[in-house]
N, C-alpha and C positions, 0 to 999 in steps of 0.2 A: 543656294538661292538661284532661282532661275533668272536669266536675263530678260529684261523688258526693253521694248523699243525695237529699232531697226536690226535686221540681220547683219552679221559681220561678213557674209559672203554674197557675191553677185549671183545671178541666175546661172551664169556660165561656170561658176565655181571659184572664180577669182576672189581675192580678198578685198573688202572695202575698208579703207582707213577711217577711224572715227573722226568726225568733224568737231566734236566736243565731248566733254565728260557727261555722265548722266545727270539729268536734272532730278530734283527731289520727287517730282510726280512720276518718274520713270523707274524708280526703285521698286523692287519686288518685296513682298513680305513672306514669311513662312506660312505654309498652308494651315487652315483651321483644323482639319482632321476631325470633323464632327463625329462624336461617339454616341452610342446609345446609352441613355441614362437620364437622370434628373436634369431638367432644362437649365442650361447655363448659356448666357449670350454675352457677347462683347461688342461695344460700339467703337467703331474706328472712323476717324476723320478721313474723308476722301477729298478729291480735288473740288475746288469751289467751296460752297457752304453745305455740301452734301455729307451724309454719314452713312456707313455701311453697318449692318447688323450681322455679326458673325455668330453662328450657332456653334458653341464649343461642345455642347451636349444637348440631346433632345430625346424625348421618348413619345412624341406625338407627331402624327402625320395627317395631312389632309389628303384623303384617298378619293379619287374620282372613279365612278363606275357608270358607264352609259350616260354621262352628262350630269349625274347626281354626285355631289361631293359630300363626304361625311368625315368626321374626325375619328382616327383609329390610333390605337397604341402600338408602338413599334416594339416587337419582341426581340428580334435579332436580325443580323444581316446574313443572307444566305449566300450571295454571290456579288462580287464587285469586279467588273471587267477592267477597271482602270488600274487595279493593283491586286495581285493574288493574295497578299498578306492583309489587305483591308477587310476582307470577309472574316478572317480569323480574329482580327482586333476589333471587330464591330464598328468600323468607320464607315460612315454614310457619305457618299458623293453622288453626283449626278450620274444616273445610269445604274446604280446599285439595285440589286433585288433584295427586298426586305420582306420579313415576315410580319404581318400585322394582325390585329384582332379581326380585321375584315377579310384576310386572305393575303396571298402573295401579291406584291406590287413593285413596280419599277419607279424609281425616283426620277422625276422630271425637273425638279428645281435644283439650285446650287446652294445647299445650306450654309456654306462658308461665305457666301456673298449676300444672300437674302435673309438669312436667319430662320428660315422655316423649311419643312419638308413637304413638298407636294408630290403626289405619286399617283400612278394609274394601275388599277388592278389588272393582273395578267392571267388569272385563272379563277 
């Protein structure tokens, strides 16, 4: 699990002593790792009275092409610069290149945070 909150080191490289333990809102969660498949979402309580929608799996993307947005089916993940193994496992994250019924597109949204896949055509 990744650390949330202030860095443990100063700009000069020296260590910072923690002033307190982590508060509940500073704790991290496991990544959603949205896959390609039948749509499954999970609702998570976040700070305040807000809720996050996590896409656990999705096969639909909103694809923009010259300002016009249309819905397209996701076929598979071609490339994912955030992790070399994500393309092999068909995991969709922001920046991933996906094959859609409209053509190849780059994901611009964060499916694990917003619950949907928005993308822009690249060819």
